[in-house]
Structure formats: structure tokens, C-alpha cells
Rosetta silent file (secondary structure, phi, psi, omega in degrees, C-alpha in Angstrom):
SEQUENCE: MATLAPNPKITPYLWFAEKAVEAAELYVSLFPDSRMVSVSPLAADSPSGPAGSVRMLEFVLGGQRFLAIEAGPLDPFNRAVSFLVDCEDQAEVDRYWSALTAGGGQEGRCGWLQDRYGVHWQIVPKALGALMQRADPARARRVMEAMLGMNKLDVAGLEKAARGG
SCORE:     score description
SCORE:     0.000 S_00000001
   1 L     0.000  130.929  174.993  -47.166  -75.371  -44.228 S_00000001
   2 L   -64.693  136.451  178.883  -50.852  -76.365  -44.400 S_00000001
   3 L   -96.236  155.434 -173.797  -52.832  -74.918  -47.161 S_00000001
   4 L  -149.215  128.465  175.221  -56.483  -73.887  -46.391 S_00000001
   5 L   -56.849  130.868 -178.842  -59.364  -73.190  -48.798 S_00000001
   6 L   -62.365  136.999  168.934  -60.000  -69.379  -48.352 S_00000001
   7 L    49.504   64.925  173.029  -63.029  -68.682  -46.181 S_00000001
   8 L   -61.232  136.034 -171.693  -64.510  -72.054  -45.900 S_00000001
   9 L   -75.975  -31.986 -174.103  -68.279  -72.052  -45.740 S_00000001
  10 L  -130.934  129.813 -175.556  -68.451  -75.117  -43.529 S_00000001
  11 L  -131.881  124.078 -179.962  -66.127  -76.147  -40.680 S_00000001
  12 L   -72.785  139.465 -176.522  -66.431  -79.250  -38.631 S_00000001
  13 E  -120.931  116.613 -167.019  -66.724  -78.492  -34.970 S_00000001
  14 E  -117.489  129.867  172.646  -65.985  -81.154  -32.377 S_00000001
  15 E  -100.055  119.153 -178.984  -66.821  -81.136  -28.615 S_00000001
  16 E  -105.312  134.390  173.996  -64.417  -83.012  -26.526 S_00000001
  17 L   -65.004  -47.109 -172.361  -65.252  -83.731  -22.795 S_00000001
  18 L  -149.558  172.366  171.099  -61.435  -83.788  -22.286 S_00000001
  19 L    50.597   32.276 -179.800  -58.000  -84.123  -24.078 S_00000001
  20 H   -64.732  -40.561  177.593  -59.033  -82.102  -27.140 S_00000001
  21 H   -61.467  -45.565  177.784  -55.460  -80.779  -27.496 S_00000001
  22 H   -62.739  -35.700  175.164  -53.954  -84.151  -27.226 S_00000001
  23 H   -58.447  -50.024 -170.130  -56.468  -85.444  -29.809 S_00000001
  24 H   -67.978  -43.366  179.056  -55.865  -82.600  -32.256 S_00000001
  25 H   -59.285  -41.521  178.286  -52.024  -83.047  -31.824 S_00000001
  26 H   -61.764  -55.134 -176.699  -52.283  -86.707  -32.709 S_00000001
  27 H   -50.128  -46.357 -170.395  -54.443  -85.970  -35.797 S_00000001
  28 H   -71.731  -31.160  179.979  -52.159  -83.273  -37.004 S_00000001
  29 H   -72.085  -12.578 -177.461  -49.155  -85.496  -36.595 S_00000001
  30 H   -90.152  -45.058 -160.220  -50.799  -88.292  -38.841 S_00000001
  31 L   -97.981  133.038  172.137  -52.078  -86.296  -41.826 S_00000001
  32 L   -59.317  158.467  177.181  -50.099  -84.378  -44.443 S_00000001
  33 L    58.496   44.527  179.667  -50.961  -80.673  -44.842 S_00000001
  34 L  -128.826  159.623  176.973  -51.994  -80.314  -41.158 S_00000001
  35 E  -176.640  153.163  171.202  -51.032  -78.102  -38.265 S_00000001
  36 E   -73.216  135.269  176.337  -52.252  -76.696  -35.026 S_00000001
  37 E  -100.733  -49.750  175.376  -53.503  -73.121  -35.394 S_00000001
  38 E  -163.537  160.547  175.626  -54.337  -72.047  -31.938 S_00000001
  39 E  -139.913  118.535 -170.847  -55.397  -73.203  -28.507 S_00000001
  40 E  -133.206  121.106  167.650  -57.164  -70.512  -26.397 S_00000001
  41 E   -69.915  138.183  170.449  -58.641  -70.790  -22.927 S_00000001
  42 L   -58.304  132.770  179.376  -61.918  -69.040  -22.391 S_00000001
  43 L   -87.767   -4.607 -178.195  -61.182  -65.902  -20.481 S_00000001
  44 L  -129.637  164.449  175.814  -64.578  -65.703  -18.733 S_00000001
  45 L   -59.859  152.689  174.331  -66.647  -68.260  -16.798 S_00000001
  46 E  -148.585  169.560 -178.120  -69.050  -70.333  -18.840 S_00000001
  47 L   -56.739  -21.706  177.008  -71.713  -72.942  -18.215 S_00000001
  48 L   -87.173  -10.012 -177.369  -68.910  -75.553  -18.773 S_00000001
  49 E   156.783  173.614  179.143  -66.421  -74.181  -16.132 S_00000001
  50 L   -81.515  159.538 -175.655  -64.648  -71.298  -14.745 S_00000001
  51 L   -41.028  129.903  177.363  -62.500  -69.018  -16.700 S_00000001
  52 L    97.026  -20.538 -176.303  -59.356  -70.797  -18.113 S_00000001
  53 L   -85.589  -18.068 -176.458  -60.860  -74.275  -17.750 S_00000001
  54 L  -103.233  140.244 -178.978  -62.619  -74.424  -21.175 S_00000001
  55 E  -127.887  141.707  170.615  -60.208  -74.420  -24.221 S_00000001
  56 E  -108.605  133.936  175.765  -61.079  -73.596  -27.826 S_00000001
  57 E  -121.663  157.561  166.146  -58.926  -75.029  -30.641 S_00000001
  58 E  -136.783  131.830  178.339  -58.352  -74.533  -34.297 S_00000001
  59 E  -150.039  164.932 -179.889  -56.391  -76.890  -36.354 S_00000001
  60 E  -121.390  129.765  176.036  -56.108  -77.987  -39.944 S_00000001
  61 E  -114.072  117.057  176.720  -56.284  -81.655  -41.142 S_00000001
  62 L    55.868   30.147 -176.312  -55.410  -82.314  -44.794 S_00000001
  63 L    87.957   -8.171 -178.022  -56.176  -78.743  -45.670 S_00000001
  64 E   -97.022  125.711 -177.152  -59.479  -78.826  -43.908 S_00000001
  65 E   -79.451  144.617  174.898  -60.063  -76.347  -41.138 S_00000001
  66 E  -131.362  145.063  167.359  -61.451  -77.834  -37.777 S_00000001
  67 E  -118.530  151.266  179.222  -62.606  -76.185  -34.587 S_00000001
  68 E  -148.123  154.014  176.120  -62.877  -77.899  -31.293 S_00000001
  69 E  -128.338  143.735  165.777  -63.849  -77.240  -27.673 S_00000001
  70 E  -118.459  102.292 -168.739  -62.741  -79.044  -24.507 S_00000001
  71 L  -143.808   33.375  178.570  -65.512  -78.305  -22.147 S_00000001
  72 L    77.884  174.970 -174.505  -66.515  -81.308  -20.165 S_00000001
  73 L   -62.815  143.139  170.733  -69.203  -83.910  -21.006 S_00000001
  74 L  -139.749  -92.469  168.635  -72.011  -83.079  -23.326 S_00000001
  75 L  -124.817  145.168 -176.523  -72.789  -85.796  -25.830 S_00000001
  76 L   -72.104  156.870  174.878  -70.485  -88.531  -26.790 S_00000001
  77 L   -71.624  152.803  172.901  -69.271  -88.842  -30.357 S_00000001
  78 L  -144.349  177.978 -173.903  -71.046  -91.614  -32.367 S_00000001
  79 L   -70.864   -7.103  178.672  -70.976  -93.219  -35.787 S_00000001
  80 L   -63.879  -23.735  173.533  -73.619  -90.844  -37.117 S_00000001
  81 L  -128.721  121.050  175.653  -70.692  -88.460  -37.900 S_00000001
  82 L  -135.442  165.699 -178.886  -67.446  -89.876  -38.941 S_00000001
  83 E  -113.967  126.400 -178.380  -64.347  -88.713  -40.938 S_00000001
  84 E   -94.617  132.734  178.377  -63.551  -90.899  -44.046 S_00000001
  85 E  -113.413  109.691 -179.971  -59.853  -91.233  -44.934 S_00000001
  86 E   -81.871  123.780 -177.016  -59.139  -92.059  -48.457 S_00000001
  87 E  -104.599  131.056  173.399  -55.943  -94.205  -48.621 S_00000001
  88 L   -63.127  -29.427 -174.012  -53.781  -94.764  -51.626 S_00000001
  89 L  -157.149 -174.103 -179.645  -52.713  -98.230  -50.762 S_00000001
  90 H   -70.710  -34.130  178.912  -52.598 -100.915  -47.960 S_00000001
  91 H   -57.219  -44.290 -177.683  -49.591  -99.335  -46.447 S_00000001
  92 H   -72.539  -40.068  170.165  -51.535  -96.159  -45.811 S_00000001
  93 H   -52.943  -50.939 -176.419  -54.627  -98.119  -44.483 S_00000001
  94 H   -62.322  -44.354  179.642  -52.302  -99.861  -42.066 S_00000001
  95 H   -64.868  -45.960  177.055  -50.590  -96.761  -40.912 S_00000001
  96 H   -68.810  -36.751 -175.430  -53.813  -94.791  -40.173 S_00000001
  97 H   -63.123  -53.251 -172.511  -55.520  -97.951  -38.709 S_00000001
  98 H   -66.014  -37.268 -178.597  -52.627  -98.625  -36.310 S_00000001
  99 H   -72.839  -34.592 -178.116  -52.202  -94.961  -35.255 S_00000001
 100 H   -85.899  -22.438  178.861  -55.951  -94.368  -34.719 S_00000001
 101 H   -97.256   -9.549 -178.034  -56.670  -97.607  -32.852 S_00000001
 102 H   -62.350  154.469  173.578  -53.541  -97.291  -30.635 S_00000001
 103 H    63.254   27.215  170.509  -53.846  -96.456  -26.826 S_00000001
 104 H   116.389    2.170  173.264  -57.426  -97.750  -26.468 S_00000001
 105 L   -59.551  164.738  176.101  -59.065  -97.098  -29.849 S_00000001
 106 E  -121.709  131.523  174.838  -61.613  -99.756  -31.044 S_00000001
 107 E   -67.418  144.249  162.102  -61.723 -101.603  -34.302 S_00000001
 108 L  -117.184 -175.881  178.012  -65.102 -101.761  -36.128 S_00000001
 109 L   -86.516  158.193  167.565  -66.394 -103.555  -39.049 S_00000001
 110 L    63.784   32.324 -178.608  -65.894 -102.546  -42.678 S_00000001
 111 L    87.461    1.825  177.575  -63.037 -100.131  -42.182 S_00000001
 112 E   -87.609  152.028  175.937  -64.655  -98.174  -39.254 S_00000001
 113 E  -150.824  159.373  169.387  -62.824  -97.512  -36.090 S_00000001
 114 E  -122.637  123.443 -174.379  -63.286  -95.276  -33.021 S_00000001
 115 L   -77.606  173.297 -174.228  -60.134  -93.644  -31.743 S_00000001
 116 L   -63.847   -8.187  175.983  -59.185  -93.350  -27.968 S_00000001
 117 L  -100.857   -9.602  174.136  -60.971  -89.932  -27.839 S_00000001
 118 L   109.665   -8.160 -172.918  -64.178  -91.244  -29.121 S_00000001
 119 L   -82.585  141.957 -175.614  -64.112  -89.849  -32.739 S_00000001
 120 E   -98.417  130.426 -172.072  -65.229  -92.230  -35.399 S_00000001
 121 E  -126.737  150.973  166.261  -63.074  -92.791  -38.605 S_00000001
 122 E  -120.096  122.841 -170.436  -63.504  -94.736  -41.800 S_00000001
 123 E  -114.256  101.688 -169.617  -60.151  -95.874  -43.185 S_00000001
 124 E  -128.459  123.685  173.227  -60.812  -96.795  -46.830 S_00000001
 125 E   -61.277  138.688  177.207  -58.560  -97.822  -49.749 S_00000001
 126 L   -60.356  -28.263 -175.481  -59.310  -95.684  -52.896 S_00000001
 127 H   -66.208  -22.266 -178.352  -59.410  -99.021  -54.748 S_00000001
 128 H   -57.109  -42.727 -176.163  -62.735 -100.002  -53.051 S_00000001
 129 H   -58.944  -50.727 -178.664  -64.804  -97.742  -55.216 S_00000001
 130 H   -66.804  -29.271  179.199  -63.498  -99.251  -58.443 S_00000001
 131 H   -74.692  -23.563  174.141  -63.860 -102.755  -57.142 S_00000001
 132 L   -97.442   14.768  177.330  -67.556 -102.089  -56.426 S_00000001
 133 L   -55.803  139.188 -170.273  -68.639 -100.610  -59.683 S_00000001
 134 L   -72.958  -11.936  177.814  -72.164 -101.430  -60.539 S_00000001
 135 L   -59.623  -29.849  175.331  -71.321 -102.563  -64.078 S_00000001
 136 L  -120.654   87.585 -176.293  -70.729 -106.076  -62.680 S_00000001
 137 H   -52.771  -42.975 -175.671  -73.269 -106.716  -59.882 S_00000001
 138 H   -60.397  -44.068  177.530  -71.873 -110.227  -59.066 S_00000001
 139 H   -62.106  -46.708  178.155  -68.418 -108.629  -58.630 S_00000001
 140 H   -60.402  -41.823 -177.622  -69.719 -105.873  -56.533 S_00000001
 141 H   -68.125  -41.534 -175.869  -71.667 -108.312  -54.215 S_00000001
 142 H   -59.797  -53.871  177.241  -68.481 -110.513  -53.849 S_00000001
 143 H   -49.541  -49.728 -170.804  -66.530 -107.292  -52.873 S_00000001
 144 H   -67.412  -44.502 -179.476  -69.242 -106.181  -50.462 S_00000001
 145 H   -67.795  -32.481  174.747  -69.467 -109.567  -48.790 S_00000001
 146 H   -66.307  -50.425 -171.439  -65.663 -109.684  -48.328 S_00000001
 147 H   -67.436  -32.373  175.481  -65.569 -106.277  -46.939 S_00000001
 148 H   -62.023  -19.933  177.976  -68.532 -107.130  -44.390 S_00000001
 149 L   -89.729   -3.414 -177.766  -66.188 -109.829  -43.022 S_00000001
 150 L  -101.519  159.732  159.118  -63.361 -107.376  -42.388 S_00000001
 151 L   -95.507  -82.413  174.302  -62.493 -104.937  -39.700 S_00000001
 152 L   -74.535  136.885 -176.172  -59.435 -103.240  -41.200 S_00000001
 153 L   -79.420  145.232 -168.842  -59.936 -103.350  -44.906 S_00000001
 154 L  -126.230  107.094 -172.074  -57.444 -105.539  -46.710 S_00000001
 155 H   -60.500  -45.456 -175.349  -56.991 -104.476  -50.417 S_00000001
 156 H   -67.277  -24.044 -178.313  -55.561 -107.796  -51.515 S_00000001
 157 H   -84.630  -24.412  178.967  -58.608 -109.663  -50.010 S_00000001
 158 H   -78.748  -41.691 -175.757  -61.030 -107.271  -51.742 S_00000001
 159 H   -63.837  -37.062  178.539  -59.138 -107.623  -55.041 S_00000001
 160 H   -70.375  -36.405  172.019  -59.385 -111.489  -54.644 S_00000001
 161 H   -61.349  -42.627 -179.006  -63.033 -111.326  -53.953 S_00000001
 162 H   -54.323  -39.432 -175.910  -63.423 -109.140  -57.049 S_00000001
 163 L   -83.286   -6.838  176.861  -61.703 -111.719  -59.254 S_00000001
 164 L    94.948   10.007 -172.757  -64.043 -114.447  -57.746 S_00000001
 165 L  -104.554    0.000    0.000  -61.378 -116.237  -55.649 S_00000001
């Protein structure tokens, strides 16, 4: 059962042109402590369509409450807002990367991707922060340069760069 912070002050709200339920179901299947809460068609006509054609969703991802609407085109998602996924290890990076780029998602640089629904994600190994500590600027630069050459982040490659190899 997904846990949820009581009465969250801020909740991400996503506007999907279409396939919001499909997207939410994918996300819920990928992340621990996640679940669908509700899918409700609007009972009245709205500027986005007749009664029943617009759907409101509530779901939980990793304990974080999300709301979404499926209401036809408005503005496309873009990289100005993304969801960062802290990954324990390379296997977790690989799993999320594969699942979120499947079916038409697009790989980006430096651990960024866009899923098939247009939502942007950053899939980042937790090790990256430690590898880029400012205590050793030369090491941090090498890691940053290695990262800039990657799409999906490769922990072994980042560690190799940190060592100077």
C-alpha cells in the first residue's frame, strides 16, 4: 500500500492531451510505493469537451501524490519541468531507462529522456553526486565531461572518469 505524506502542500498536476490513464498506469507499475487512486470523468461539459470526455486522475508515485487531467491539447510537456529519479545502482538506472523510453520514448543527453507520453525524466544514479564533489575540481570536471558524452548514465564510466581513466 502506498504511503502518502498527510495533506501535501504542493502536488504536481499534469495535463495530458490523451492517454493520461495509460501513462499513470505505466508510472504506477514502475515505481515502488505507488498506486492509482481514482479516475473520474467530468460530469459536465467543459471547454475541453462534452461531459464524460475529460478525465481527472489521482495517483501516487513513490509516496508523492500526483493529479492529472486528460483534456485534449493545451501545451506540450517540455524539459522546463522534469521528474528526477534517484537510482541506487546501474541496474535501477537501466530498468527505468528501458521502461520509460520503450514504445516511442526518446533518449536525451546526460540522463534525460522523454517518455512516449511527452513527460520528461532524469534518470540519475545516486553515485553521481558523490563523484562530482567540489573538493576535487579536476575530478568533478572529468565526471562532468564524461556525463556530457552519455545519454543513459553509466555508473562504471562515471567512476572511471573520476579515477582519471
